[in-house]
N, C-alpha and C positions, 0 to 999 in steps of 0.2 A: 503833175497829176499822176497818181498811181494807176496801174493797169488792173483790170478786172481779172479774177481767177475763175470764179464760177460764172461761165458765160450763160446768157439767157436768150431765149428765142421767143419772139412774138408770134403766136399761132393765130391764124385768121379763121374763124368759124365759117361754115358754108354760107351763112346768111349775111356775112359782111363782105362787101366788095370794094371797100376803099382802102388805100394804103395806110399803114400805121406809122405814126411819128416816132421820134426818138425820146419820148417821155421817160421810158424806163432807164435810158442812159443818164439823163440828168438826175433822175431820182437816185440812181446808184451813186453818182459822184457826190451829190449833196449828203446822202446818208453816210458815206464814208468819212465825211468831215465832222459829223456831229456825234457819231457813236464812239464808245470806248472799244477800241479794236482788240484790247486784251481780253475782254469778257464776252464780246459778241462773236458768234460764229458766222461763217460764210452763209450757212443756211438761214440763220436768223435775219441776216441782211437781205437775203433773197426774199424771205417772207414779207418783210416790210416793203420792199420795192414792188413786189407783186401786188400787194394790197393797195399801195398808193396808185400804181398804174391802173388797176381795175377800177379804183374809186373815182377816177376822173370822168367816167361815164360819157366818153366820146364814142364815136363809131356806132350810131344807131342806139345810143343809150345802154350799150352792153359793156363798155369798157374794153380793155384788151387783156388777153391771156398771156401771162409771162410763165415760161416753162424752163426748168433747168435741163441741161443735157451734157453729155461727156461723162467724165469720171466723178460721180457724186460723192465718193468717199471723202474728198477734200472739203465737202460742205460742212463737216463737223469740226474743222480746224478753226482756231481763232483767226479773225481778220488780220491780227498783227503778224501772224506767221508769214503772210505774203505781202502785206502793205506797210509793215512797221507800226510802231505805236504812234498815236496821235501826238503831235507836237504841242507842248505846253504853251508855246507862244502863238499857236495858230488860232486865229479868230475868224469865225464864219458867221457874220451878222445876218446874212440874207436867208438863212434857213431857220425855220421854227419847227420844233418837233411836232407841233399840232398840225402841220401841213400833211402829216401822214394819216390823218383821220380818215376813217372809212364809214362814216355814219349814214351814208345814203341808203335808203331802203332798197335800191335796185342793185346794190353791190352783191356780188356772188363770192362766197368763201372760196379761197384758192383750192381747197381740197374737193370742192364740188363742181368745178368748172366742166369736167367731162360729163357729169350727170346732168348739169344744166343744159349743155349743148345737145345731148341725146334727147332730153325731155322736150326741148324746143323743136328739134327736128321731128320728133314723133307727133307733136301737136300741130305742126305746120304741113304735114303730109295729108293727102286726101283720105277720107274715111273709107275703109274697105279696100284700099289699094295694097299692092304687094310691097310698096315702099313703107307703108305704115306698119305692116306686119313685120318686116325686117327691122324697122326702128324699134318696135316693141320687144322683139326678141333680144336685140342688143341691149336695150335699156334694162330688161330683166336680168341679163347676164351680168352687167356691171353692178347692179344693185345686189345681186347674190354674192359677188366677189367682195364687195364692200362689207356686207354683213359677215362674211366668213372671216375676213382679217380682223374685224372688231371682236368677234367671238374668240378667235385664236389668242389675241392679246389679253382679253379679259380672263380667259382660262389660264393663261400663263401667269398672270398676276395672282390668281387664286391659288395656283400650285406653289408659288414662291412665298406668298405672304399670308395665305389663308383666305377663306371666302369673305370674311368680314373686313379684312384690311386691304385685300388686293386692289380693289378699285381706287381706294383712297391713296395708296402709295403711288400707283401709276399716274394718277392725275394731280399729284401735289405739285405746287409751284414754289420755287425757291424765292427768298426775299430779294427785293430789288438790289442790284449791284453784285449779285452772286452769279457765276457762270452757270450755264445749263447743266454741266457735268464737271466733276472734279478731275476726271481722267479721260481725256479725249480719245486716247488709244483704246481704252475700255469700250467707249461708246461705238467706235468704228468696228471693233472686234465683235461686240455683242449684236450689232445690226447684221453683220455677216452671218453670225451663228443663227440668228432668227431666220434669215432669208434661206439659209441652207435647209432648215427644217420645215419652214412654212411657206416658202416661195418669196420671190422678189417683191419688195415694197413698191407699190405704185405711187403716183402723186397723192392719191387719197391715203394710202397706207402710211405715208411719211408723217401723218398727223400723230402717229404713235411713237415717234422718235423720243419725245419727252418721257414717255413711259419707260422706254429702254434706258434712257439716261438715268432715270430714278432707280432702276435696277442696279446700275453701276454704282450709284451713290450709296445704295444700301449695302454694298459689299458682297453681293452675290458672286460666287466663284464662277469661272468660265465653264467648269465641268457641270455645275448644277444648272447653269443657264442652258447649256446644250441639252442636258437630259430632260429638263422641264419643257423646253421648247419642242422637243421631239414628242413628248407626251401630250402637250397642249394641242399640237397640230395633227395628231394622229387619230383624234376622235371627232 
């Protein structure tokens, strides 16, 4: 059995007091066997495992929060870099791709887990209390930061591709079977460029990695990426 590269940590919100199981470990092992490791990145696998773990709705019906930690730069690498390519003779009958479904209405998108936690904390504190005031301040702070990163990326897209095409290019999805990006080194480099100019991407901000990948795929030079990122995040 291959060993994991991108380690994950189950974080327990304040309102959950029961120990968490190893569901994400089994999800990771099963996912490793059914995905094409040449075209799937470590981060793509992390996203599927996180959604699957959260979708099981255990622990007071909130699911569990899976979080990356350590050097996240490797998350853009193909799984095959660390695990080898999937064996053509390997058969894994026990896993169905549909088992990764997250159709439940109580499931929380991975990029919104912090906001969901803060909102729940705010709603569960006594009205008029100091705790509620602090929770509201923190909630507003997080919402403001989320809005800022969204605006920065949107502005970057408009500067690079024009107001009419910017949003379309950043959110375009490649056909099935194609990797997220043609040049993984470009993606890692451009994420760093963006972070230098606009601040480190949080768990929420990483939802824009696809947009940065599309900038690489469009052939934008590193010089232009740096210049436009600086301009986008200075206003």
